[in-house]
C-alpha positions in Angstrom: 91.4 54.7 168.6 94.6 55.7 167.1 94.1 58.3 164.5 96.8 57.9 161.9 98.8 60.5 160.0 101.2 58.1 158.1 102.0 54.4 157.8 105.7 53.7 157.2 106.3 51.6 154.0 109.2 49.6 155.4 107.6 48.2 158.6 104.0 49.4 158.7 104.8 51.5 161.8 102.2 54.3 162.5 102.8 58.0 163.0 99.8 59.3 164.9 98.1 62.6 164.0 99.2 64.0 167.4 102.8 63.1 166.8 102.8 64.6 163.3 101.0 67.8 164.2 103.3 68.6 167.1 106.5 67.7 165.3 105.6 69.8 162.3 104.6 72.7 164.7 108.1 72.5 166.3 109.8 72.5 162.9 107.7 75.3 161.6 108.3 77.4 164.7 112.1 77.0 164.2 111.7 78.3 160.5 109.4 81.2 161.7 111.9 82.3 164.4 114.0 83.8 161.6 111.3 86.5 161.0 110.1 86.7 164.5 106.8 84.9 163.6 107.3 81.5 165.3 103.7 81.3 166.6 102.3 82.2 163.1 104.2 79.4 161.5 103.7 77.1 164.4 100.0 77.7 164.3 99.9 76.5 160.6 102.0 73.4 161.5 99.7 72.5 164.5 96.5 72.7 162.5 97.5 71.6 158.9 96.4 68.0 159.2 93.6 68.6 161.7 91.2 66.8 159.3 93.1 63.5 159.8 91.2 63.2 163.1 88.4 61.4 161.4 87.2 57.9 161.0 86.8 58.5 157.3 90.5 59.3 156.8 91.6 56.4 159.1 89.7 53.9 157.1 90.8 55.5 153.8 94.5 55.2 154.8 94.3 51.5 156.2 92.4 50.5 152.9 95.2 52.1 150.8 97.9 50.3 152.7 96.2 46.9 152.9 95.2 46.9 149.3 98.1 48.6 147.4 97.2 47.0 144.1 93.6 48.1 144.4 93.3 51.8 145.0 90.9 53.2 147.7 87.5 54.4 146.9 87.3 57.2 144.4 87.3 60.9 145.6 89.4 62.8 148.0 89.0 62.6 151.7 89.5 66.3 152.6 91.7 66.7 155.6 93.3 70.1 154.8 90.1 72.2 155.2 89.5 71.5 158.9 92.4 73.6 160.3 91.4 76.7 158.3 87.8 76.2 159.1 88.5 76.1 162.8 90.3 79.4 162.6 87.6 81.0 160.6 84.9 79.8 163.0 86.8 81.0 166.2 88.1 84.3 164.9 86.1 85.4 162.0 82.3 84.7 162.6 81.6 86.9 165.7 83.3 89.2 168.1 85.9 89.9 165.3 89.2 91.4 166.5 91.1 92.6 163.4 94.6 91.1 164.0 93.2 87.7 165.1 90.9 87.7 162.1 93.9 88.4 159.8 95.8 85.7 161.5 92.9 83.3 160.7 93.0 84.4 157.0 96.8 84.1 156.3 97.4 81.0 158.4 94.0 79.5 157.3 95.0 80.0 153.7 98.4 78.4 154.1 96.6 75.3 155.8 93.9 74.7 153.2 96.4 75.1 150.4 99.3 72.8 151.6 98.5 70.1 149.1 98.2 72.6 146.1 98.9 76.4 146.2 97.7 79.4 148.1 94.0 80.1 147.3 92.5 83.4 146.1 90.8 85.3 148.9 88.9 87.0 146.0 89.5 86.1 142.4 88.9 88.0 139.1 85.6 86.3 138.7 84.5 87.9 141.9 84.3 84.7 143.9 86.2 83.6 147.0 87.8 80.2 146.8 89.0 80.7 150.5 85.5 81.3 151.8 84.1 78.3 149.8 86.5 76.1 151.8 86.6 77.6 155.3 83.0 79.0 155.6 80.9 77.1 153.2 82.3 73.5 153.0 80.5 71.0 155.3 82.8 68.6 157.1 80.8 65.6 158.5 83.0 64.8 161.5 84.1 68.4 162.2 82.8 68.6 165.9 84.6 65.3 166.9 87.7 66.6 165.0 87.9 69.6 167.1 87.2 67.6 170.3 90.2 65.3 169.5 92.5 68.2 168.7 91.9 70.0 172.0 92.1 66.8 174.0 95.3 65.3 172.4 97.3 68.2 170.8 96.7 71.3 172.9 94.0 72.4 175.4 91.7 75.3 174.5 93.2 77.8 177.0 96.7 77.2 175.7 95.5 77.3 172.2 93.8 80.7 172.6 96.9 82.0 174.3 99.1 80.7 171.4 96.8 82.5 168.9 97.2 85.7 171.0 100.9 85.5 170.7 100.6 84.9 166.9 98.3 88.1 166.7 101.0 90.1 168.5 103.6 88.8 166.0 101.4 89.9 163.2 100.9 93.4 164.6 104.7 93.8 165.1 105.3 92.6 161.6 102.9 95.2 160.1 104.3 98.0 162.3 107.8 97.4 161.2 109.2 100.4 159.2 109.6 98.7 155.8 108.8 99.6 152.2 105.3 98.7 150.8 101.8 98.7 151.9 100.3 96.4 154.6 98.8 94.3 151.8 102.2 93.7 150.3 103.6 92.9 153.8 100.8 90.5 154.3 101.3 88.8 151.0 105.0 88.1 151.7 104.1 87.0 155.2 101.5 84.6 154.0 104.0 83.1 151.4 106.6 82.8 154.1 104.2 80.9 156.4 103.2 78.7 153.5 106.8 78.0 152.7 107.6 77.1 156.4 104.6 74.8 156.5 105.3 73.0 153.3 108.9 72.4 154.3 108.1 71.4 157.8 105.4 69.0 156.8 107.5 67.3 154.0 110.6 67.2 156.1 108.8 65.5 159.1 107.1 63.1 156.8 110.3 62.2 155.1 112.2 61.7 158.4 109.4 59.4 159.6 109.5 57.3 156.5 113.3 57.1 156.8 113.0 56.2 160.5 115.1 59.2 161.6 114.3 61.4 164.6 116.0 64.5 163.2 117.9 66.0 160.3 121.6 66.0 160.2 122.6 69.6 159.5 125.9 71.0 158.2 127.6 73.3 160.7 127.3 76.5 158.6 129.4 78.6 161.1 132.3 76.2 161.0 132.0 75.8 157.3 132.1 79.5 156.6 135.2 79.9 158.8 136.9 77.0 157.0 135.9 78.3 153.5 137.1 81.8 154.3 140.5 80.4 155.2 140.8 78.3 152.1 139.8 81.3 150.0 142.4 83.5 151.6 145.0 80.7 151.1 144.1 80.6 147.4 144.4 84.4 147.0 147.8 84.2 148.6 148.8 81.7 145.9 147.6 84.1 143.2 149.9 86.8 144.7 152.9 84.5 144.0 152.2 84.0 140.4 154.7 85.5 137.9 152.2 88.1 136.6 150.8 88.9 140.0 152.0 92.5 139.9 150.7 93.3 136.5 148.5 96.4 136.5 145.4 94.4 135.8 146.1 91.9 138.5 147.0 94.6 141.1 143.7 96.2 140.4 141.8 92.9 140.8 143.6 92.4 144.1 142.6 95.9 145.3 138.9 95.4 144.4 139.0 92.0 146.2 140.4 93.7 149.3 137.7 96.3 149.1 135.0 93.5 149.1 136.6 92.1 152.3 136.5 95.4 154.1 133.0 96.2 152.9 131.8 92.8 154.4 132.1 94.3 157.9 129.1 96.6 157.2 125.7 95.6 158.3 123.4 93.6 156.0 121.7 95.6 153.2 121.3 95.8 149.4 124.6 96.8 147.7 126.2 97.0 144.3 129.4 95.5 143.1 130.3 97.0 139.7 133.5 95.2 138.9 134.2 95.4 135.1 134.1 92.2 133.2 137.3 90.2 133.8 137.8 91.9 137.1 137.7 88.8 139.2 134.0 89.2 140.2 133.3 85.7 141.3 136.1 85.4 143.8 135.7 89.0 145.1 132.0 88.5 145.7 132.7 85.1 147.4 135.2 86.9 149.7 132.5 89.4 150.6 129.9 86.7 151.1 132.0 84.4 153.3 133.4 87.1 155.5 129.8 88.6 155.9 128.3 85.3 156.6 131.0 84.5 159.2 130.6 87.9 161.0 126.7 88.1 160.8 125.9 84.3 161.3 124.3 83.8 157.9 123.0 80.3 157.2 123.8 80.1 153.4 125.2 81.8 150.4 123.2 81.9 147.2 124.5 82.8 143.8 121.7 83.7 141.3 122.8 83.9 137.7 120.8 84.8 134.5 118.5 82.1 133.1 120.5 82.3 129.8 123.9 81.7 131.3 126.0 78.8 132.4 126.1 78.4 136.2 128.3 75.2 136.3 131.5 77.1 135.8 131.1 79.3 138.7 130.1 76.4 140.9 133.1 74.4 139.8 135.5 77.3 140.5 134.1 77.7 143.9 134.2 74.0 144.6 137.9 73.8 143.7 138.7 76.7 146.0 136.6 75.6 148.9 137.5 71.8 148.4 133.9 70.8 149.1 131.1 69.1 147.0 128.6 67.9 149.5 127.6 71.3 150.8 127.5 73.1 147.3 124.3 72.7 145.4 123.7 73.6 141.7 120.0 74.0 140.9 119.4 74.7 137.2 115.7 73.8 137.0 112.9 71.7 138.5 113.3 68.2 137.2 109.8 67.5 138.6 106.9 69.7 137.7 104.2 70.0 140.4 102.5 73.3 139.4 99.0 71.7 139.0 99.3 69.0 141.7 96.7 68.5 144.3 97.7 65.3 146.0 95.4 65.5 149.1 93.8 62.1 148.2 97.2 60.4 148.2 98.6 61.8 151.4 99.7 59.1 153.8 100.2 56.5 151.1 103.9 56.1 150.1 103.4 56.1 146.3 106.1 57.0 143.8 104.5 60.5 143.5 104.6 60.9 147.3 108.3 59.9 147.3 109.1 62.4 144.7 107.2 65.1 146.6 109.1 64.3 149.8 112.5 64.2 148.2 114.8 66.8 149.7 114.6 69.9 147.3 114.4 72.8 149.7 117.7 74.7 149.1 119.0 73.7 152.6 122.6 73.8 151.5 125.5 76.0 152.6 126.2 77.3 149.1 123.7 77.3 146.3 124.1 78.2 142.6 120.7 78.8 140.9 119.2 80.9 138.1 117.1 84.0 138.0 114.2 81.9 136.8 114.3 79.7 139.9 114.8 82.6 142.3 111.7 84.4 140.9 109.7 81.2 140.8 110.2 80.8 144.6 108.2 84.0 145.2 105.7 84.1 142.4 105.2 80.8 140.5 102.6 78.1 141.2 103.8 74.9 142.7 104.6 74.0 146.2 108.1 72.8 145.2 109.0 76.4 144.4 107.6 78.2 147.4 109.0 75.5 149.8 112.4 77.2 149.4 111.3 80.7 150.3 112.0 80.6 154.0 115.6 79.4 153.4 116.3 82.7 151.5 116.2 84.5 154.9 119.4 84.9 157.0 121.4 84.4 153.7 123.9 86.3 151.6 122.5 86.4 148.0 124.8 87.4 145.1 122.9 88.4 141.9 125.6 87.9 139.2 124.8 89.9 136.0 121.7 91.5 137.6 121.1 93.5 134.5 119.5 90.3 133.1 116.4 90.6 135.2 113.5 90.2 132.8 111.9 93.6 132.2 108.4 92.4 133.2 109.7 91.1 136.5 111.6 94.2 137.6 109.0 95.4 140.1 108.4 91.9 141.4 112.1 91.4 141.8 112.5 94.7 143.7 109.7 93.8 146.0 111.2 90.4 146.8 114.6 91.8 147.6 113.1 94.5 149.8 111.3 91.9 151.7 114.4 89.8 152.2 116.4 92.8 153.3 113.8 94.4 155.6 112.4 91.2 157.2 114.7 88.3 156.3 118.0 89.6 157.6 119.5 88.8 154.2 122.3 90.7 152.6 122.2 91.2 148.8 124.9 92.1 146.3 123.9 93.2 142.8 126.9 92.2 140.9 127.5 93.3 137.3 129.8 95.3 135.0 126.7 97.3 133.9 124.4 98.2 136.7 120.8 98.7 135.5 118.8 101.6 136.7 116.4 99.6 138.8 114.6 102.7 140.1 113.0 103.6 136.7 110.0 101.7 138.1 107.2 102.5 140.5 108.1 99.7 143.0 111.6 100.9 143.8 114.5 98.9 145.2 115.3 99.8 148.9 119.0 100.1 148.0 121.3 101.3 150.7 123.0 104.7 150.9 126.6 104.6 149.5 125.8 101.2 148.1 128.7 100.7 145.7 131.5 98.5 147.0 134.2 99.6 144.6 135.8 103.0 144.9 136.7 105.3 142.0 134.6 103.4 139.5 135.3 105.4 136.4 139.0 105.0 136.9 138.6 101.3 137.4 136.5 101.0 134.1 139.1 103.0 132.2 142.0 100.8 133.6 140.1 97.7 132.4 139.8 98.8 128.8 141.1 95.9 126.7 139.0 96.1 123.5 137.7 98.5 120.9 134.1 98.1 119.8 134.0 98.2 116.0 130.6 99.1 114.7 129.6 97.1 111.6 125.9 97.1 112.4 124.6 100.6 111.5 125.5 100.7 107.8 125.0 97.1 106.7 123.6 93.7 107.5 125.0 90.2 107.5 123.6 86.8 106.6 125.3 83.5 107.5 127.1 83.3 104.2 128.5 86.7 104.5 129.5 86.1 108.1 131.2 82.9 107.2 133.3 84.7 104.7 134.1 87.4 107.3 135.2 84.8 109.8 137.3 83.0 107.3 139.1 86.2 106.5 139.6 87.1 110.3 140.9 83.7 111.3 143.8 84.3 108.9 144.8 87.4 111.1 144.0 86.0 114.7 144.3 82.7 116.4 140.8 82.5 118.0 137.4 83.9 117.3 134.2 83.8 119.4 130.8 84.5 117.5 127.8 85.3 119.7 124.4 85.4 118.0 120.9 85.9 119.4 119.1 82.8 118.3 119.8 79.1 118.5 118.8 78.5 114.8 121.3 81.0 113.4 124.0 79.6 115.7 123.4 76.1 114.4 123.3 77.3 110.8 126.5 79.2 111.1 128.2 76.3 112.9 127.1 73.9 110.1 128.4 76.2 107.4 131.8 76.5 109.1 132.1 72.8 109.7 131.2 72.1 106.1 134.2 74.1 105.0 136.4 71.1 105.9 139.1 73.3 107.3 141.7 72.0 109.8 140.6 74.7 112.3 138.3 73.2 114.9 134.8 74.7 115.2 132.7 74.4 118.4 129.0 74.9 119.1 127.3 76.1 122.3 123.7 76.7 123.1 121.0 76.1 125.8 119.9 73.2 123.7 122.7 71.3 125.2 122.7 70.0 128.8 125.1 71.4 131.4 127.3 68.4 131.3 127.6 68.5 127.5 128.3 72.3 127.6 131.0 71.7 130.2 132.7 69.1 128.0 132.7 71.5 125.0 134.0 74.4 127.1 136.8 72.2 128.6 137.9 71.4 125.0 137.7 75.0 124.0 139.8 76.2 127.0 142.4 73.5 126.2 142.7 74.8 122.6 143.0 78.3 123.7 145.6 77.4 126.3 147.6 75.6 123.5 147.4 78.8 121.3 145.7 76.8 118.6 143.4 78.3 115.9 139.8 77.9 117.0 136.3 79.3 116.2 133.4 79.0 118.7 129.8 79.8 117.8 127.5 80.3 120.7 124.3 81.9 121.9 124.4 84.6 124.6 124.9 81.9 127.3 128.7 82.3 127.1 128.6 85.9 127.9 128.0 85.8 131.6 130.0 83.7 134.1 132.3 82.0 131.6 136.0 82.5 132.0 137.3 82.2 128.4 139.5 84.7 126.5 139.4 84.9 122.7 141.6 87.2 120.5 138.5 88.4 118.5 134.9 88.5 119.2 132.0 89.0 116.9 128.6 90.0 118.5 125.3 90.2 116.8 123.7 93.5 117.7 121.8 93.4 121.1 121.6 95.5 124.2 124.6 97.4 125.3 124.9 95.3 128.4 125.1 92.2 126.2 127.7 93.8 124.0 129.7 94.7 127.1 129.5 91.1 128.4 130.6 89.8 125.0 133.5 92.2 125.1 134.5 90.5 128.4 135.3 87.3 126.5 137.8 89.2 124.4 141.4 89.7 125.6 140.1 89.0 129.0 143.4 89.5 130.9 144.8 92.3 128.7 147.5 90.0 127.4 147.2 91.2 123.8 147.1 94.9 124.0 143.8 96.3 122.6 141.7 93.8 120.5 138.7 94.3 118.4 135.0 93.3 119.2 132.9 93.5 116.0 129.3 94.3 116.3 127.2 93.1 113.3 123.5 93.0 112.5 122.5 89.4 111.4 119.4 89.7 109.2 118.5 86.0 109.7 117.6 86.3 113.4 113.9 85.9 114.1 113.4 87.9 117.4 109.6 87.7 117.5 109.8 85.5 120.5 112.6 87.5 122.1 111.1 91.0 122.6 113.8 92.1 125.2 116.7 91.3 122.8 114.7 93.0 120.0 114.1 96.2 122.0 117.7 96.1 123.4 119.0 95.9 119.8 116.9 99.0 118.7 118.1 101.1 121.6 121.7 100.2 121.1 121.5 101.0 117.4 120.2 104.5 118.2 123.2 105.0 120.4 125.6 103.6 117.9 124.2 106.1 115.3 124.6 108.9 117.9 128.3 107.9 118.4 128.9 107.7 114.6 127.5 111.3 114.3 129.9 112.6 116.9 132.4 110.2 118.6 132.7 112.6 121.6 129.2 111.7 122.7 128.8 109.6 125.8 132.3 110.2 127.1 133.6 109.0 123.7 133.0 105.3 124.4 130.0 103.1 123.6 130.4 101.2 126.9 130.8 104.2 129.1 128.7 104.7 132.2 126.9 107.7 130.5 126.0 105.4 127.5 124.8 102.6 129.8 122.7 105.0 131.7 121.0 106.3 128.6 120.6 102.7 127.3 118.8 101.5 130.5 116.6 104.6 130.7 115.4 104.2 127.1 115.2 100.5 127.4 112.8 100.6 130.4 110.9 103.5 128.8 110.1 101.0 125.9 108.7 98.6 128.4 107.0 101.1 130.7 103.6 99.3 130.6 105.2 95.9 131.3 107.3 96.8 134.4 104.7 95.6 136.9 104.1 92.4 135.0 101.0 93.3 133.1 98.7 90.3 132.4 97.0 91.0 129.1 94.3 88.3 129.6 93.1 90.0 132.8 94.0 93.6 131.8 95.7 93.9 135.3 99.2 94.2 136.7 100.3 91.3 138.8 101.3 93.6 141.5 97.7 94.6 141.8 96.5 91.0 142.0 98.9 90.4 144.8 98.9 93.6 146.8 96.1 96.1 145.9 94.5 97.5 149.1 91.0 96.5 150.0 89.7 100.0 149.3 91.1 99.8 145.7 89.0 96.7 145.1 85.8 98.6 145.7 84.2 97.2 142.5 84.6 93.8 144.0 83.0 94.9 147.3 80.1 96.5 145.4 79.6 93.4 143.4 79.7 91.2 146.5 77.3 93.5 148.4 74.8 93.5 145.6 74.7 89.7 145.5 75.1 88.8 149.1 73.5 92.0 150.7 76.5 92.3 153.0 80.1 93.4 153.0 82.9 91.0 152.0 83.7 89.3 155.4 87.4 89.4 154.6 90.4 91.8 155.5 92.5 90.5 152.5 90.9 90.4 149.0 93.9 89.5 146.9 94.3 86.8 144.3 97.4 84.8 145.1 96.6 81.6 143.1 95.4 83.5 140.0 98.6 85.6 140.0 100.7 82.4 140.3 98.9 80.7 137.5 99.6 83.7 135.2 103.4 84.1 136.2 106.1 83.2 133.7 109.6 84.6 134.1 109.8 84.2 130.3 106.9 84.5 127.9 106.9 80.8 126.8 106.4 78.3 129.6 109.3 75.8 129.6 109.5 72.2 130.7 112.6 70.5 132.1 113.5 67.1 130.5 116.4 64.7 131.3 118.6 64.0 128.3 120.3 60.6 127.4 123.7 62.1 127.4 126.5 60.1 129.2 125.3 59.6 132.8 121.9 61.0 131.9 120.9 57.5 130.6 121.8 55.9 133.9 119.9 58.6 135.9 116.8 58.0 133.8 117.0 54.2 134.3 117.5 54.6 138.2 114.8 57.1 138.6 112.4 54.6 136.9 113.2 51.9 139.3 111.8 51.5 142.8 113.9 53.9 144.9 113.9 55.3 148.4 113.3 58.9 149.1 117.1 59.3 149.9 117.9 57.8 146.5 115.4 60.0 144.8 117.0 63.1 146.5 120.4 62.2 145.3 119.3 61.4 141.7 117.3 64.6 141.4 120.4 66.6 142.5 122.5 64.6 140.0 120.0 65.1 137.2 120.5 68.9 137.2 123.6 68.4 134.9 121.6 66.4 132.4 118.5 68.5 131.7 117.4 70.9 129.0 114.4 73.2 129.1 111.9 72.9 126.3 109.7 75.8 125.1 106.1 74.7 124.5 106.5 74.7 120.7 109.6 72.4 121.0 107.8 70.1 123.4 104.9 69.9 120.8 107.3 69.2 118.0 109.0 66.4 120.0 105.7 64.9 121.0 104.6 64.8 117.3 107.9 63.1 116.3 107.8 60.6 119.2 110.8 62.1 120.9 109.6 62.1 124.5 109.2 59.4 127.1 107.4 59.8 130.4 108.3 58.1 133.7 106.9 57.9 137.2 103.3 58.7 136.3 104.4 61.4 134.0 106.2 63.4 136.7 109.5 63.1 134.9 110.1 63.5 131.2 113.1 62.4 129.2 114.2 62.7 125.6 114.5 59.6 123.5 118.0 58.8 122.2 117.2 60.1 118.7 116.1 63.5 120.1 119.6 64.4 121.4 122.5 65.2 119.1 126.2 64.8 119.9 127.0 68.2 118.5 124.2 70.6 119.1 122.0 68.9 121.8 118.2 68.9 121.3 116.9 67.6 118.1 113.1 68.2 117.9 112.9 66.0 114.8 114.1 62.9 116.8 116.6 62.0 114.0 119.9 62.2 115.7 120.9 58.8 117.2 123.4 60.0 119.9 127.0 58.9 119.4 129.2 58.0 122.4 132.3 60.0 121.2 132.0 63.7 121.0 135.3 64.8 119.7 
């Protein structure tokens, strides 16, 4: 009898269980080699679908294929428990050897979870979801399943030898001189194995469905050599520009050259503190390309703040490197899978299965993504997130504007970076004009000695001074009416004004007031309520106006502060953290072409910051420093944006959040770091409870709560949902996604859809649902806005009253 793993939709060809297990094993091994754990990842691949060696699953699958319009019998045919159960039975029930038992736990957890998310070994309710599956669950054909496995996949002697090698890898992994406890090391190792398994399983299934034997991969070595040459050619062209020898451009060139020289150092965690306007994007790219070329890195990943625009940097890099196919922008997950458990659909090529298999694993040479997506890879629920984790190893990761790491995630962020540096052979650059003090936390960053890439930083900061910060915030407040009058007066004196406020509602209100003045001066609006393609179109128009020297006013949320190359004659910034004020200042007189210009800091009384605690606290700390400077202008080196002022700012800022730095979960009264990594002896109350009820010790070496932690994780307080908007090509993408498409088509469309999405907070999603502004496609996996819920000026309209117009300007 042929036991079946999958049946191809196009021609009904069968992939046997043996073929699938061995092919996934080989792929998983190739991923595991990066960390020296190929037998650990290979073991997961070899056993993950062991439960498909049953008559029950075979009949279930044949019925599903022969009667596509009549679904198979209700209930799941469990095929993911068997592999974990086999490991538990062999290595955890008698003659227990610690390293082999731990192998059984971490690999077994990955196996039983590969259709959902990693299980809790022991949860806050003092139960073990892991033991319920691998120890307590009865599998009717289990003995025959094992027999088929050892007969067709690997014989018993070879299997035991394979597990022995996996145990040696585990021991070596734990013995490595790296930061953190063994529990922390095991947590990251388990997640890496899970990531490798998910990607190997989905990749092999997709290749079978597409009738391909292997994946065509970009030659990263050749690409990085070519990219580096193209970048150097571009730099040479800059040197021939008429203003190439201006003081500011000479300084940019010197900092770029320093990045090139620094790239020869071994991989580590470094800082690049180029001031705003100092050419950070190209300088960091120069480091990344040269380092990748010298140290055989597989990809370069730019991580930018979740509040910023990533498309500009990506476009700038595309133009220089003259490539589009190998550069990926990943704004958000178009498909949400956090609560999926698709075991009872495995093997059937439904729309949901095609969406699951669509290529979404960050296997590109250069990737631009957000801080939210980076942190989700490590800590959020959903197999789509964690699938990408193994591809972060052997990379160069540039964190642009690293000071924007959400406070509650600082410890988790540090732990993830330490793992990538110490185990993943990844080189990391923390890139910002205002380096945060990331060691004001218990879980410190393993930053390298002499980490700063730029020499004589104080001199560089002084040389880049192009603005004066004018404090209008400590003695008065502004409302939108007063601010409108202030702008009207200022635009008589200057050609261009950028206004940056803290909330979308006040931005929209001010924009509407200025538009209603019926002046000849164009006014533009930017916020995260607009999709990336919409923002790009607005920014292109803004840049054109600036280049022509026309009078112009732009009103924006903080998204314009980081990574957007615009230069206004005057900037008005609503009071916020000093780092935000510094970033806003970087949009004023960016190239020093107008001498010294003014950045006005105001306090807008109409901003409701109750949902934006970090902005609220940053504002309070900044105000204290402004008051201090007003008392004596010699304080903090005589400059509000000095290194001394920044150091004080971040120290006081983190002090305000001291109880949140380890991601405190109020509902559970525990830090997430404890849920993930607390040692067994610190979980003694759990052990006592278990002993009292079971009359024996907990039969586990790991007692942490991976699933509970993931369920509680939010990078930002309010969970957001990504929706596609009916803006320009967005309408076509929505229509195409809703038709019967191949996996390859879905992969292409999901990548394209990144430009046409916005993220909704829960309260916005609820308002849209109430006002009939949402439409669901593909069994609810993809959500889109209706036409009336997207406005041609300010984007999202939760009232669903807009009626999109085709012409913007």
